[in-house]
N, C-alpha and C positions, 0 to 999 in steps of 0.2 A: 504495499499500500504506499510506504512511504521510501525515499531514496536516501535521505539524509537524518532521518530519527527513527527511534525504536519504541513502540510503546508496551508497557506491561502492567498487567492488572495485578494487585494482591489485596484480596478482599475490596475494601473501598478507597483504595491509595492507587492511584494511576502514577505510573513512573515513565517519565518521558526522557529518553536518552538522546543527547546529540551525538549522532554518530558517522564522524568525518575525521577520524583519528590520522589519517595523514597530512590532513590540514590543519591539525590541533584543534578540530573541531570549530573553526572559523565560520561566522554567519555569513551567508550568501544568500541572495534573493530565494532560491529555493528552500532553503532551512528555515528562513524568517515566514514564509507561506505554510510550509509544513507544520510548523509549530504554530502557527495561528489555528490550523485546521483542528490539530489534535487537543489543543487548548479549549478550543471552541466545543468540541463534544465532550470533553471532561466537564465542561463547565455546565453544560444542558444534559448531562447524564445523572439521573436522580440517585443512581448506584455508586457515584463518584461523590467522595466526601473531602479529600485531600490530594494535591498534586504535588510530584516531586519532579524537580529538574535537574539533571545531571549531565555530565560528559563522557564518552566512552574512552577507555583506557586511564592512565595513570597519570600523563602527563598535563592533560588540562582539561577543565571543564568547558570554556570557549576561551580562544587565545585571541578572539579581537574580530573585527569585519573582515570580508574577504577583499582585500585593496583592489586587487585587481578589476573587479566590477565596477568599480568607479573613479580610477585614477585619472580618466579623461572628461570627467562630467564638467558641465558649466555651473554658473552660479545658480540657475533656476533648478536644473537637475539635483545638485546636491542639495537644496531645500525640498524639494520632492521626496528625496531619499530619506531626508531624517522625518519628514512629516508622515509618510507612510508607513516609515519602520516603527513609529512611535504608536501609531494609531493601530496598527493590527498585532503589535507584539507587546511593545513596553508597557505603554499606558494600558493596553488591554489586560495584560496580566496583574498590575496594580488594580484593576478595578473589578477582578472577576468575583463572583459570587462565592468561590471555594478558596481556600488558602491555599497559596504557592510555596513551598519550600525548595530552595535553591541547595543543591548539595554539590559544593564547590570543592572539585578533585585537582589541584595543580593549578595551573595558569588562568586567572579570569581577569583578562586585560579588553581595555576599550568595550566593545561590546558586550563582551562577556562578563564585564564588571557590570556594566549597566543591566544586563539581564538578572543577575543576581540582585541587584539594588531594586529592580523593580519587583522581585519577588517579595513576600510578605515576611519572611525567615529565611535565613542564612545560615548553614552549617559549613565548616570549611576544614578540610584535612590539612595536618600539620604540615605539609608539604605545599600548602597553597601559596601562590604568589598573586597580588591584586595590585590593578594600576589602570591608570588613565592617560596612554603615552600619545594621544593624538596630536598635541602641540608639536610634537617631534617630527610629524609628516606636514605641519603647516596648515592644520585644521583643529577644531576644538570637537571634544565629544558632542554627538548630535542625536543619541538616543536616551536624553534625559539626564545624562550623567554630571552636567554641571549643577543642577537641580537637586537631585535625589543625594548626592554625596555631600553636598553642604547639609542638607536635612538631617543625614545621618551622623555625620563627624564633626560639623560646624564649618563655618564658612574660614576660618583660617586653617585648617588642617586641608580641608577642600582645595585651598588657593595651592597650598604647597604641592599636593600631589598633582594638579593639574597644569601646574606651573613649570615643574621638574620633570613631568613625565616619567616620574618613578614609579618603582613596584614596592609595595611593603609586603611583610611576611605575615602569616596568621597569627601569631600573638599580639603584633602591633594591630591589626585589624580588629582583633578580639577587644584588646584595649581602649580602641578609639570607638566602639559599638558600631563598628562596619558587618560585623558576624556577630551572631547569638552565642555558638558553641565553636570550639577547635576540638575535634578528635583526630587519632590516627587514620590513615586512609584506610587501613582494611576495616574499620569498623563506622566507615563515614554513611553509609547508606542505612545502616543498622540504626544509626542515631537519628537518622533523618525520619525512618521509619517510627521510631519511639515516638518522636514527636507527634508525628502523625496519628499515632494511635491515641494519645492524650487528647488530641483535638476531636477525634471522632467520636470519643465519648461524651461529648457536649452536643448542644442544639445548633444544626447546622444552618437553621433560618436565623439564630441569634447571633452566630459568626458572620453571616453575609452580612445583618445589620451592623455590627461592630465594625466589618470593614469599609461600610460607607460612611459610617460615623467617623473612624481615625482619619479617613482620606479626606474628608471634608476640611479637616484643619489645614490641608495645604493647599486648597483650591482657592483661587483671586475670588473674591466677591462673595464667598460662601462662609456663614458664620456656623464653625463646628459645633457649638454649643446648641445651636437651634437645629441642627442635624440631629445631634444627640438626643435631643427632647423628643424630636418627631419620630425616630427609630425606637426609642424606647417606648414610645406610645404605640407603634404598630405591633411589637413584640407581644403586648397584650391580647393581639387579636390571632395568635397562632395555636394550631395544636400543641406546637413543642412547649408552649408557656404554660397549657392548660397540664400537660404531662409532667412538667419539671417542677411545678408548684406542687401537685397533687402527689408526685412521689417523695418529694420533701417531708410533707405534712402527713404522708403514710410510712416514712422512715424506709423508704426502699430505692433501689437504683433508678433512674429514670430509663424509659424505651423511647428513645426520641426517633422519629421515622423523617424527618428531614434530612 
């Protein structure tokens, strides 16, 4: 079905692996489109509760975009490339109804780090290396990197990482809040699945509401507190709220269906 990615289902967990190991899993147009298709399917599938994104092999999560595809682009083509990529993949992931966990194995550079940052949670292997090297090519990050990196690590550290085009190690990424956890590579997916399993114990509809509320804080012209109030109120009309509160009062574990 796909040329550049592999999908695998483990219970309610959808694992999507970018599979271009000879190109260090670099993102090209085909891979971006295939990721959009697989993520759209997962987002609409009631049997999927969490998505895990990772890269094939041990060297790279995604080592950037496929530069040869856009090396001769004009100004308008460059703008269109960034706009389309953000729409169908990076912003799409951020606004999915299902949580997306990036399992970062090895290099996450340029578009690879942007892909990880668009995900809701990031787990890195101890050998991971992360950076946005675009200015060394005469361009800037175009898939949301300048925005999300500053949100995650603060403006000063983001400036340093972007301006120097340097890489940071996994432990520094953890220290700065760029990743949630660092583990050895042989247990990376196991850790991501452990987090996914904890998520799956909770209400899927409430988590979708939480994603919308949290994201609202980073949207221009949107009052995050108002969005939280609205989403909080909507929860009272869901079957999960009825089940969750009933289970609590009956002193049993809830059986959420969403």
